[in-house]
BARODO-748090 format. One record per residue (C-alpha): residue number from 1; x negated, y, z. Coordinates in nm, 2 decimals. Last residue first. Example, Ala and Ser with C-alpha at 12.3 -4.5 7.8 and 13.67 -1.06 7.14 Angstrom:
BEGIN
PT   n      u      v      w
PT   2  -1.37  -0.11   0.71
PT   1  -1.23  -0.45   0.78
END
This chain:
BEGIN
PT   n      u      v      w
PT 289  -9.06  11.88  -0.23
PT 288  -8.70  11.78  -0.30
PT 287  -8.46  11.76  -0.01
PT 286  -8.29  11.43   0.04
PT 285  -7.91  11.44   0.02
PT 284  -7.63  11.23   0.15
PT 283  -7.47  10.93  -0.03
PT 282  -7.69  10.82  -0.32
PT 281  -7.78  10.86  -0.68
PT 280  -8.03  11.14  -0.71
PT 279  -8.07  11.43  -0.95
PT 278  -8.30  11.72  -1.02
PT 277  -8.23  11.94  -1.32
PT 276  -8.52  12.07  -1.53
PT 275  -8.42  12.32  -1.80
PT 274  -8.60  12.40  -2.13
PT 273  -8.48  12.66  -2.37
PT 272  -8.63  12.60  -2.72
PT 271  -8.60  12.87  -2.99
PT 270  -8.66  12.74  -3.34
PT 269  -8.72  12.95  -3.65
PT 268  -8.63  12.82  -4.00
PT 267  -8.70  13.00  -4.33
PT 266  -8.50  12.86  -4.62
PT 265  -8.58  12.77  -4.98
PT 264  -8.89  12.57  -4.88
PT 263  -8.68  12.27  -4.76
PT 262  -8.62  12.17  -4.40
PT 261  -8.69  11.81  -4.30
PT 260  -8.48  11.66  -4.03
PT 259  -8.57  11.31  -3.89
PT 258  -8.35  11.13  -3.64
PT 257  -8.57  10.85  -3.49
PT 256  -8.47  10.52  -3.33
PT 255  -8.52  10.32  -3.65
PT 254  -8.55  10.59  -3.92
PT 253  -8.23  10.79  -3.94
PT 252  -8.23  11.06  -4.21
PT 251  -8.16  11.42  -4.28
PT 250  -8.27  11.64  -4.57
PT 249  -8.26  12.02  -4.57
PT 248  -8.16  12.32  -4.76
PT 247  -8.04  12.13  -5.07
PT 246  -7.99  12.31  -5.40
PT 245  -7.86  12.01  -5.59
PT 244  -7.59  11.96  -5.33
PT 243  -7.51  11.74  -5.03
PT 242  -7.72  11.88  -4.75
PT 241  -7.64  12.25  -4.77
PT 240  -7.66  12.50  -4.48
PT 239  -7.36  12.71  -4.41
PT 238  -7.38  12.74  -4.03
PT 237  -7.12  12.46  -3.99
PT 236  -7.34  12.24  -4.20
PT 235  -7.63  12.27  -3.96
PT 234  -7.42  12.21  -3.65
PT 233  -7.24  11.91  -3.81
PT 232  -7.58  11.76  -3.92
PT 231  -7.72  11.79  -3.57
PT 230  -7.42  11.63  -3.40
PT 229  -7.39  11.35  -3.66
PT 228  -7.76  11.26  -3.64
PT 227  -7.76  11.29  -3.26
PT 226  -7.47  11.04  -3.22
PT 225  -7.61  10.80  -3.48
PT 224  -7.96  10.80  -3.32
PT 223  -7.84  10.69  -2.98
PT 222  -8.14  10.52  -2.84
PT 221  -8.33  10.84  -2.90
PT 220  -8.63  11.00  -3.08
PT 219  -8.55  11.34  -3.23
PT 218  -8.78  11.47  -3.51
PT 217  -8.77  11.82  -3.66
PT 216  -8.99  11.92  -3.95
PT 215  -9.04  12.24  -4.16
PT 214  -9.03  12.50  -3.89
PT 213  -9.15  12.84  -4.01
PT 212  -9.16  12.98  -3.66
PT 211  -9.17  12.80  -3.32
PT 210  -9.05  12.98  -3.01
PT 209  -9.12  12.79  -2.68
PT 208  -8.98  12.78  -2.33
PT 207  -8.74  13.05  -2.45
PT 206  -8.63  13.30  -2.18
PT 205  -8.30  13.25  -2.00
PT 204  -8.46  13.05  -1.72
PT 203  -8.58  12.70  -1.63
PT 202  -8.66  12.51  -1.31
PT 201  -8.53  12.29  -1.03
PT 200  -8.15  12.32  -1.03
PT 199  -7.97  12.06  -0.82
PT 198  -7.78  11.74  -0.88
PT 197  -7.60  11.48  -0.67
PT 196  -7.47  11.15  -0.80
PT 195  -7.20  11.02  -0.58
PT 194  -7.07  10.66  -0.59
PT 193  -6.72  10.54  -0.61
PT 192  -6.65  10.17  -0.57
PT 191  -6.73   9.87  -0.79
PT 190  -7.10   9.78  -0.78
PT 189  -7.44   9.84  -0.92
PT 188  -7.68  10.13  -0.83
PT 187  -8.00  10.25  -1.01
PT 186  -8.25  10.53  -0.94
PT 185  -8.31  10.41  -0.59
PT 184  -8.40  10.71  -0.37
PT 183  -8.75  10.86  -0.37
PT 182  -8.62  11.21  -0.30
PT 181  -8.53  11.34  -0.64
PT 180  -8.53  11.18  -0.99
PT 179  -8.57  11.44  -1.26
PT 178  -8.32  11.49  -1.54
PT 177  -8.44  11.70  -1.84
PT 176  -8.23  11.94  -2.04
PT 175  -8.34  12.07  -2.38
PT 174  -8.12  12.37  -2.47
PT 173  -8.15  12.42  -2.84
PT 172  -8.14  12.75  -3.04
PT 171  -8.18  12.74  -3.41
PT 170  -8.25  13.06  -3.61
PT 169  -8.23  13.05  -3.99
PT 168  -8.35  13.32  -4.23
PT 167  -8.15  13.23  -4.53
PT 166  -8.20  13.55  -4.72
PT 165  -8.04  13.78  -4.46
PT 164  -7.91  13.63  -4.14
PT 163  -7.87  13.28  -4.00
PT 162  -7.72  13.10  -3.71
PT 161  -7.75  12.74  -3.57
PT 160  -7.66  12.63  -3.22
PT 159  -7.76  12.31  -3.05
PT 158  -7.60  12.32  -2.70
PT 157  -7.52  11.95  -2.66
PT 156  -7.19  11.80  -2.78
PT 155  -6.96  11.62  -2.55
PT 154  -6.85  11.27  -2.66
PT 153  -7.13  11.23  -2.92
PT 152  -7.07  10.89  -3.08
PT 151  -7.20  10.54  -3.05
PT 150  -7.17  10.21  -3.23
PT 149  -6.92   9.93  -3.27
PT 148  -7.02   9.75  -2.95
PT 147  -6.97  10.06  -2.73
PT 146  -7.15  10.39  -2.67
PT 145  -7.01  10.73  -2.57
PT 144  -7.26  11.01  -2.55
PT 143  -7.26  11.32  -2.33
PT 142  -7.49  11.60  -2.45
PT 141  -7.73  11.84  -2.27
PT 140  -8.05  11.64  -2.30
PT 139  -7.88  11.30  -2.26
PT 138  -7.59  11.22  -2.03
PT 137  -7.49  10.86  -2.12
PT 136  -7.15  10.69  -2.10
PT 135  -7.16  10.31  -2.18
PT 134  -6.86  10.10  -2.28
PT 133  -6.75   9.74  -2.24
PT 132  -6.43   9.64  -2.43
PT 131  -6.15   9.56  -2.19
PT 130  -6.07   9.23  -2.02
PT 129  -6.37   9.13  -1.81
PT 128  -6.55   9.47  -1.78
PT 127  -6.91   9.53  -1.69
PT 126  -6.94   9.90  -1.75
PT 125  -7.26  10.09  -1.80
PT 124  -7.33  10.45  -1.68
PT 123  -7.64  10.63  -1.79
PT 122  -7.82  10.94  -1.67
PT 121  -8.11  11.05  -1.89
PT 120  -8.47  11.15  -1.88
PT 119  -8.64  11.40  -2.11
PT 118  -8.96  11.41  -2.32
PT 117  -9.09  11.73  -2.49
PT 116  -9.30  11.80  -2.79
PT 115  -9.37  12.13  -2.97
PT 114  -9.60  12.21  -3.25
PT 113  -9.70  12.55  -3.38
PT 112  -9.63  12.76  -3.69
PT 111  -9.40  12.46  -3.78
PT 110  -9.36  12.11  -3.64
PT 109  -9.09  12.02  -3.38
PT 108  -9.08  11.69  -3.18
PT 107  -8.80  11.60  -2.94
PT 106  -8.80  11.30  -2.72
PT 105  -8.52  11.12  -2.53
PT 104  -8.52  10.82  -2.30
PT 103  -8.82  10.93  -2.09
PT 102  -8.70  10.81  -1.75
PT 101  -8.36  10.64  -1.69
PT 100  -8.13  10.75  -1.41
PT  99  -7.89  10.46  -1.36
PT  98  -7.52  10.39  -1.28
PT  97  -7.40  10.03  -1.31
PT  96  -7.04   9.91  -1.33
PT  95  -6.81   9.63  -1.21
PT  94  -6.46   9.52  -1.31
PT  93  -6.23   9.30  -1.11
PT  92  -6.13   8.95  -1.20
PT  91  -5.77   8.82  -1.19
PT  90  -5.56   8.55  -1.02
PT  89  -5.25   8.71  -0.87
PT  88  -5.16   8.81  -0.51
PT  87  -5.34   9.15  -0.55
PT  86  -5.48   9.27  -0.89
PT  85  -5.85   9.29  -0.91
PT  84  -6.03   9.61  -0.83
PT  83  -6.19   9.86  -1.06
PT  82  -6.55   9.96  -1.13
PT  81  -6.83  10.22  -1.09
PT  80  -6.63  10.53  -1.01
PT  79  -6.87  10.83  -1.06
PT  78  -6.84  11.11  -0.81
PT  77  -7.02  11.44  -0.88
PT  76  -7.21  11.62  -0.60
PT  75  -7.36  11.97  -0.65
PT  74  -7.68  12.07  -0.47
PT  73  -7.78  12.43  -0.40
PT  72  -8.15  12.42  -0.31
PT  71  -8.24  12.62  -0.62
PT  70  -8.01  12.87  -0.79
PT  69  -8.02  12.90  -1.17
PT  68  -7.66  13.01  -1.19
PT  67  -7.61  12.93  -1.56
PT  66  -7.83  12.62  -1.57
PT  65  -7.69  12.48  -1.25
PT  64  -7.33  12.54  -1.37
PT  63  -7.42  12.35  -1.69
PT  62  -7.53  12.06  -1.48
PT  61  -7.20  12.06  -1.28
PT  60  -7.00  12.08  -1.61
PT  59  -7.19  11.78  -1.75
PT  58  -7.11  11.59  -1.43
PT  57  -6.75  11.69  -1.46
PT  56  -6.74  11.57  -1.82
PT  55  -6.90  11.25  -1.69
PT  54  -6.62  11.22  -1.44
PT  53  -6.36  11.26  -1.71
PT  52  -6.52  10.98  -1.92
PT  51  -6.54  10.76  -1.61
PT  50  -6.17  10.81  -1.55
PT  49  -6.09  10.72  -1.91
PT  48  -6.29  10.40  -1.87
PT  47  -6.09  10.33  -1.56
PT  46  -5.77  10.36  -1.75
PT  45  -5.90  10.10  -2.00
PT  44  -5.99   9.87  -1.71
PT  43  -5.63   9.90  -1.58
PT  42  -5.48   9.85  -1.93
PT  41  -5.69   9.54  -1.98
PT  40  -5.59   9.42  -1.63
PT  39  -5.22   9.46  -1.71
PT  38  -5.26   9.28  -2.04
PT  37  -5.46   8.99  -1.89
PT  36  -5.20   8.96  -1.61
PT  35  -4.91   8.96  -1.85
PT  34  -4.95   8.65  -2.07
PT  33  -5.15   8.38  -1.88
PT  32  -5.06   8.47  -1.52
PT  31  -4.71   8.59  -1.59
PT  30  -4.63   8.29  -1.80
PT  29  -4.78   8.06  -1.54
PT  28  -4.59   8.23  -1.26
PT  27  -4.26   8.19  -1.45
PT  26  -4.33   7.82  -1.52
PT  25  -4.44   7.76  -1.15
PT  24  -4.12   7.93  -1.03
PT  23  -3.90   7.72  -1.27
PT  22  -4.07   7.40  -1.17
PT  21  -4.01   7.48  -0.80
PT  20  -3.65   7.55  -0.87
PT  19  -3.61   7.23  -1.07
PT  18  -3.78   7.03  -0.80
PT  17  -3.54   7.18  -0.54
PT  16  -3.24   7.10  -0.76
PT  15  -3.36   6.74  -0.80
PT  14  -3.40   6.70  -0.42
PT  13  -3.05   6.84  -0.36
PT  12  -2.89   6.62  -0.63
PT  11  -3.05   6.31  -0.47
PT  10  -2.91   6.41  -0.13
PT   9  -2.57   6.45  -0.27
PT   8  -2.59   6.11  -0.43
PT   7  -2.67   5.95  -0.09
PT   6  -2.37   6.11   0.07
PT   5  -2.14   5.98  -0.20
PT   4  -2.28   5.62  -0.15
PT   3  -2.23   5.64   0.23
PT   2  -1.87   5.73   0.19
PT   1  -1.81   5.46  -0.07
END
């Protein structure tokens, strides 16, 4: 009887060990399948907010260049490309890509004279595993947020509209170009923080061009919806009519073009201010020549 009792105690101990191990595995499975994806989604979402703030800082740095207009004074802005996986648990980290893309935006104006200008852009693209992918783009003075459902102007460009007597309209637009400096790579992919350095190259407070009696404005961009809404908002805020029998202008999207046609019942004058901002994606700084 004594040997039999000892044997039963040993069996109970083994069963208890198996139950504890099973409980631990069950808890870890629930955490891994239910909670880790939510935690990682929240982490990637917070990273997207961080990138949004960093692009706001990039926009501020470029605006500072335009105001100060001092050459050979670089400003560095950090963009965090991705986020790390969670320690001790199975998860996948996020990555990102930062690029300077040439000739992504074009503006055409027709009136007393014609004006055409191309500009380059700065683009961040996320490669998330759990949260929806987003792109942030600095394009000709504006910051655009793009995702699967579409795109919207996150920070509006300087496109101001004013009028005086008898519908004499003056539109001022800061056209901002990004030039690649120093022969460095214009694209970087990874996870950690990367600096993008900018400097003032050219531009002043005098208009690059003044076009009178404008009847046609065309903007070519990959983000037509953002520019459509931004331009339309500026025109409407100034008091111009789009949705009435006495329309002042028509506005449409044609493929990658935002087309504005001004009617004969208003006189439109354009002042274009052009700024060229040098940029490079790298640690350190290579002087422009």
